[in-house]
C-alpha positions in Angstrom: -9.6 0.1 41.1 -13.0 0.0 39.0 -13.9 1.5 35.6 -16.3 4.5 35.9 -19.4 3.4 33.9 -21.0 6.7 33.6 -18.5 8.8 31.3 -20.8 11.9 30.0 -17.9 14.0 28.3 -14.8 14.2 26.7 -13.2 16.1 29.4 -14.5 13.5 32.0 -13.3 10.6 29.8 -9.6 12.2 29.4 -9.5 12.8 33.2 -10.5 9.2 33.8 -8.0 8.0 31.7 -5.3 10.2 33.3 -6.5 9.1 36.8 -6.3 5.5 35.8 -2.6 6.1 34.7 -1.9 7.7 38.1 -3.8 5.3 40.3 -3.8 1.5 38.4 -0.6 0.4 39.6 -1.2 -3.4 38.6 1.0 -5.5 36.1 -0.9 -6.4 33.0 1.6 -8.1 31.1 1.4 -12.0 31.3 4.9 -13.0 30.6 4.0 -16.5 30.5 1.5 -15.9 27.9 4.1 -14.0 26.0 6.5 -16.9 26.0 3.8 -19.2 24.9 3.1 -17.0 21.9 6.8 -17.2 21.1 7.2 -20.9 21.7 4.5 -21.4 19.0 6.6 -20.1 16.2 10.0 -21.2 14.6 13.2 -19.8 16.5 10.5 -18.9 19.4 12.6 -20.2 22.2 15.7 -18.3 20.9 13.4 -15.0 20.8 12.1 -15.8 24.1 15.7 -15.8 25.7 16.6 -12.9 23.5 13.8 -10.6 24.8 14.0 -11.8 28.2 17.8 -12.0 28.7 19.0 -9.4 26.5 16.3 -6.7 26.2 14.5 -6.9 29.5 13.3 -3.1 29.0 11.6 -3.9 25.6 8.2 -4.4 27.0 6.7 -2.5 29.8 4.7 -4.8 32.4 1.8 -2.2 32.4 -0.7 -0.7 30.0 -1.4 2.9 29.2 -5.1 4.3 29.4 -6.0 6.7 26.6 -9.4 8.5 26.1 -10.9 7.3 22.8 -11.4 11.0 21.8 -7.7 11.6 22.0 -7.1 8.4 19.9 -9.9 9.9 17.4 -8.1 13.5 17.5 -4.9 11.9 16.7 -6.3 10.4 13.7 -8.0 13.5 12.6 -4.5 15.3 12.7 -2.9 12.7 10.5 -5.7 12.7 8.2 -5.2 16.7 8.0 -1.5 16.2 7.4 -2.4 13.8 4.5 -4.4 16.6 3.1 -1.6 19.1 3.0 1.0 16.7 1.7 -1.1 16.1 -1.4 -0.8 19.8 -2.3 1.6 20.6 -5.0 2.6 23.6 -2.9 3.8 21.4 -0.3 5.8 19.3 -2.4 7.7 22.1 -3.8 8.4 23.3 -0.2 9.8 20.0 0.8 11.7 19.1 -2.4 13.6 22.6 -2.1 15.6 20.9 0.9 15.1 17.3 0.3 18.2 15.0 -0.9 19.4 14.5 -4.5 17.9 11.0 -4.7 14.4 12.3 -3.9 14.8 15.5 -6.2 16.3 14.1 -9.2 15.2 10.4 -9.1 14.1 9.0 -12.6 12.0 6.4 -10.9 8.9 7.9 -9.1 8.0 5.3 -6.6 4.2 4.1 -6.6 4.5 2.5 -3.3 3.4 4.7 -0.3 6.1 3.3 2.2 5.4 1.1 5.1 5.2 1.9 8.9 4.9 5.7 9.2 5.1 6.2 12.9 3.3 9.3 14.2 4.6 10.0 17.8 2.3 12.3 20.1 2.7 13.6 23.6 -0.5 14.3 25.6 -0.4 18.0 26.3 -2.8 19.8 28.5 -5.0 20.5 25.4 -4.9 17.2 23.9 -2.4 15.1 21.9 0.5 17.1 20.3 2.4 15.6 17.4 6.2 15.7 18.2 7.3 13.8 15.0 6.9 11.5 12.2 9.2 8.5 11.4 9.3 6.7 8.2 10.2 3.6 9.4 8.8 3.2 12.8 9.8 -0.1 14.5 7.8 -1.9 17.0 4.5 -2.6 15.1 4.8 -6.2 15.1 6.3 -6.5 18.5 3.3 -4.4 19.8 0.8 -6.8 17.9 2.4 -9.6 20.0 2.4 -7.8 23.0 -1.4 -7.0 22.9 -2.1 -10.5 23.0 -0.2 -11.1 26.1 -2.3 -9.0 28.6 -4.3 -10.1 31.5 -7.2 -8.2 33.4 -5.3 -7.7 36.4 -7.8 -5.4 37.8 -11.5 -4.1 37.0 -10.1 -1.0 35.1 -7.8 -3.0 33.0 -10.5 -5.7 32.3 -13.2 -2.9 31.5 -10.9 -1.4 28.8 -9.5 -4.5 26.9 -8.9 -5.0 24.2 -8.4 -1.3 23.8 -7.6 0.1 20.2 -7.2 -3.5 18.8 -10.4 -3.9 17.1 -11.4 -5.5 13.7 -8.6 -7.2 11.7 -5.5 -8.4 13.6 -2.4 -6.3 13.2 -0.4 -9.1 11.6 -2.8 -9.2 8.5 -3.2 -5.7 8.4 0.8 -5.4 8.2 1.1 -8.5 5.7 -1.6 -7.0 3.2 0.5 -3.5 3.6 3.6 -5.2 2.1 1.3 -6.9 -0.7 -0.2 -3.6 -1.4 3.3 -2.1 -1.8 4.4 -4.7 -4.3 1.1 -4.5 -6.3 1.5 -0.7 -6.5 4.8 -1.3 -8.3 4.7 -4.8 -9.9 0.7 -5.4 -10.5 -0.2 -9.0 -10.6 3.6 -10.3 -10.6 4.2 -12.8 -8.0 6.2 -11.4 -4.9 8.6 -14.3 -3.8 11.6 -13.0 -2.1 11.9 -10.2 0.6 15.1 -8.9 2.2 14.6 -7.1 5.8 17.7 -5.0 5.7 19.7 -3.0 8.1 23.1 -2.4 9.3 24.5 -5.3 11.4 21.0 -6.8 12.1 21.6 -9.4 14.7 22.9 -6.6 16.9 20.0 -4.1 16.5 17.8 -3.8 19.5 14.5 -4.7 17.6 16.3 -7.5 15.7 13.5 -9.7 17.4 11.0 -7.8 15.2 13.3 -8.7 12.1 12.7 -12.4 13.1 9.1 -11.9 13.6 8.7 -10.2 10.1 10.6 -13.0 8.5 8.2 -15.8 10.2 5.1 -13.9 8.9 6.4 -13.7 5.5 7.4 -17.4 5.6 3.9 -18.2 6.6 2.5 -16.8 3.6 4.8 -18.9 1.3 7.7 -16.3 0.5 11.3 -16.5 1.1 12.6 -13.9 3.6 16.1 -13.2 4.7 17.6 -10.7 7.3 20.7 -9.2 5.9 23.2 -6.3 6.1 23.0 -3.8 3.1 26.5 -4.7 2.4 25.6 -8.2 1.7 23.7 -7.2 -1.5 24.8 -6.7 -4.9 23.3 -4.9 -7.9 24.0 -6.8 -11.4 22.1 -7.5 -14.4 19.1 -5.0 -13.5 18.5 -6.8 -10.4 19.1 -6.7 -6.7 20.9 -9.9 -5.3 21.7 -11.6 -1.9 24.2 -14.3 -3.2 22.3 -16.6 -5.7 18.8 -15.2 -4.8 17.2 -12.4 -6.7 15.1 -9.9 -4.1 11.9 -8.9 -5.2 11.3 -6.5 -2.4 13.4 -4.8 0.5 11.8 -4.1 3.6 14.3 -1.2 4.3 15.1 -0.5 8.3 18.1 1.5 7.7 18.4 5.1 9.3 20.4 6.5 6.2 17.4 7.8 4.7 18.7 8.8 1.5 21.0 5.7 1.0 24.1 8.0 0.8 26.6 5.7 2.7 28.9 3.5 0.7 27.5 0.3 2.0 24.1 1.0 0.7 25.3 1.5 -2.8 23.9 -1.6 -4.0 20.4 -0.9 -2.6 20.6 2.7 -3.7 21.3 1.4 -7.3 18.2 -0.8 -7.1 16.2 2.0 -5.8 17.2 4.4 -8.5 16.4 1.9 -11.4 13.4 0.6 -10.2 15.0 -2.8 -10.0 13.6 -3.8 -6.4 10.8 -2.5 -4.5 12.2 -0.6 -1.7 9.8 0.4 1.2 10.1 2.6 3.0 11.9 4.6 0.7 13.7 8.0 0.6 10.7 9.9 -0.8 8.4 8.7 1.9 11.0 10.1 4.4 11.2 13.6 2.4 7.7 13.9 2.4 6.7 13.0 6.0 9.7 12.4 8.5 12.2 15.4 7.7 11.6 17.5 11.0 11.7 20.6 8.8 8.4 19.7 7.4 6.9 20.5 10.9 7.9 24.0 10.3 5.5 24.4 7.4 2.7 22.0 9.0 2.6 24.6 12.0 2.7 27.9 10.2 -0.8 29.0 9.9 0.0 31.8 7.5 2.1 29.4 5.2 -0.9 27.0 5.3 -3.3 29.6 4.5 -1.1 30.8 1.5 -1.4 27.4 0.1 -5.2 27.5 0.3 -5.5 25.0 3.1 -9.0 25.1 4.4 -9.8 26.5 7.9 -10.7 23.3 9.6 -7.4 21.8 8.5 -5.4 24.6 9.5 -7.0 24.5 12.9 -6.3 20.8 13.3 -2.6 21.2 12.5 -1.8 24.4 14.3 -3.5 23.2 17.6 -2.3 19.6 17.1 1.5 20.5 16.0 3.7 22.6 18.4 5.3 25.4 16.6 8.5 24.5 14.8 11.1 26.8 13.6 14.5 26.2 11.8 17.3 27.1 14.1 19.3 28.6 11.1 16.5 31.0 10.4 16.5 32.5 13.8 18.9 35.1 15.6 21.3 32.8 17.7 21.0 35.1 20.9 17.0 35.1 20.5 16.8 31.4 20.2 19.1 30.7 23.0 17.0 33.1 25.3 14.1 30.9 24.4 15.7 27.8 24.9 14.1 26.6 28.1 10.4 26.5 26.1 12.1 24.7 23.1 13.2 21.2 22.4 16.1 20.8 19.7 16.1 18.0 16.8 18.2 17.6 14.1 16.1 17.4 10.9 17.0 14.0 9.7 17.1 12.6 13.5 15.8 9.3 14.8 15.4 7.6 17.8 15.9 11.0 20.1 19.9 10.9 18.8 21.4 14.4 19.2 18.1 15.7 20.4 17.9 18.1 23.5 15.5 19.7 25.7 16.3 23.3 25.9 16.5 23.6 29.8 19.1 21.1 29.6 21.2 22.3 26.6 24.4 23.8 27.4 26.0 26.7 25.5 29.0 24.5 24.2 26.4 21.9 22.6 24.3 25.2 21.3 27.3 26.5 19.7 28.2 23.1 18.4 24.7 22.9 16.8 25.0 26.2 14.9 28.7 25.3 13.8 28.0 21.6 13.1 26.6 21.7 9.5 23.7 19.7 10.3 20.3 21.5 9.7 18.5 21.6 13.4 14.7 22.5 13.9 13.3 23.9 17.5 10.0 22.9 18.7 7.8 24.5 21.2 8.4 22.1 24.3 5.4 19.8 25.1 6.2 18.1 28.6 4.7 14.6 28.3 2.4 13.1 30.6 3.3 10.1 32.9 2.3 6.5 33.8 2.8 5.5 37.5 3.3 2.1 37.9 5.0 -0.5 40.5 8.4 -1.8 39.5 10.1 -4.4 41.7 8.0 -3.3 44.6 8.6 0.3 44.3 6.3 3.0 42.8 7.8 4.8 39.8 6.5 7.6 37.4 7.4 7.3 34.1 7.0 9.8 31.1 4.9 8.3 28.2 4.3 8.8 24.8 2.0 7.6 22.0 3.0 6.1 18.6 0.3 5.7 15.8 1.6 3.3 13.1 0.0 4.5 9.7 0.0 3.2 6.1 -1.3 5.3 3.4 -3.2 7.7 5.8 -4.8 5.0 7.8 -4.0 4.3 11.4 -3.4 0.6 12.0 -2.2 0.2 15.6 -1.9 2.8 18.5 0.8 2.0 21.3 2.7 3.6 23.9 6.3 3.9 25.2 7.2 4.6 28.4 10.7 5.9 29.8 12.6 8.0 32.2 15.1 10.6 31.2 15.6 13.6 28.9 14.4 11.7 25.6 12.4 8.5 24.7 14.5 5.3 25.4 14.6 1.5 25.9 16.7 1.8 29.2 14.3 2.2 31.9 13.3 -0.4 34.3 9.8 -0.9 34.0 9.6 1.0 30.5 9.5 -0.1 26.9 6.5 -0.6 24.6 3.0 -1.0 26.3 -0.6 -1.4 24.9 -2.9 1.1 24.7 -6.2 0.6 26.6 -9.0 2.7 24.9 -11.3 4.6 27.7 -14.9 4.9 26.2 -16.5 8.3 26.1 -20.2 8.9 25.8 -22.0 7.4 22.5 -18.6 5.6 21.6 -19.0 2.5 20.0 
């Protein structure tokens, strides 16, 4: 397989990327290089064993090809969302259904919130934003993965290093945490960081927690990985044992910090006693799935005086989304095969259903369950064909943009088989994105 050196149009560029995803079956992940990368850091041997033995589907063996124009389009959609999020009318709309911790907080965080994840499918008309996550995992793992790729064929060789240009992601990620700290504390020194999740050692992405601990340690900071129940709020500060915590890297999926186990962290956040990132406000502004109802509604956007270019980007780039409780049940059931159902505060594809797989019983449970759901116009994901254990397989793919303060830091892919994104598919997992250049691209 060789890369076409005479790409003249965006359409041809996209067609080439699609063709490479279908025809380039080779394995680009150099697992020996990945192990060498891990062996060069503290706890590296244990990390390598953890990934190889317990998480064999964390990393796919192959890369994904995406046209540069599609990468640019995703960035344009993200920038358009930022323009709307800055509007007072949007804030009023979101706060109407935001949790109390956001609506009534005395402490208004100045920190933006780390690791927004914008997830896209590549529809027939280009990238479509499926959802936004406020504590998107995998950024540091994907930075590691990108350095362990080999040119297994001419097509891969021609397109390395893809979207990884300029500053290394690790540097961008560390500077992001420093910016969060300085936004809240100015020139005060950042000394201690807690990476917090429930039962962290049993989380699938625990290896990334260890990598972050090492990243912070390399910059002279003390970092711990802990369960929120190990934290205490006393004397106006957040503590882990005898260690006073300056900043919390929050990996919890209790986005409003309502669970009893998160009481100390909630108290610290409300009092401004520790910098918490990402925080409940970031989730409310970006990641609540009900926000997509507004962002895909052309008339509502027009009523907010959103300019035509921004409206077009959003309406074309976000599948029309509607609140399930705002539609007649029989009417939305009749259209279910063209829809995808998601809980408003969902994450990781939990309790999400393709409409054509939805049973009447589950639909009735959605209506009666007291959980806010949205229904989004179905965008069938594109696919990546590759070889797994000597057999050709076709896996679905989506694209994740890791974003901070409106800027895209890294673009990666996830490969899977099934109804929703998962890390259980042989040959699937995180995959690096190789950008296929278009005419005049530099």
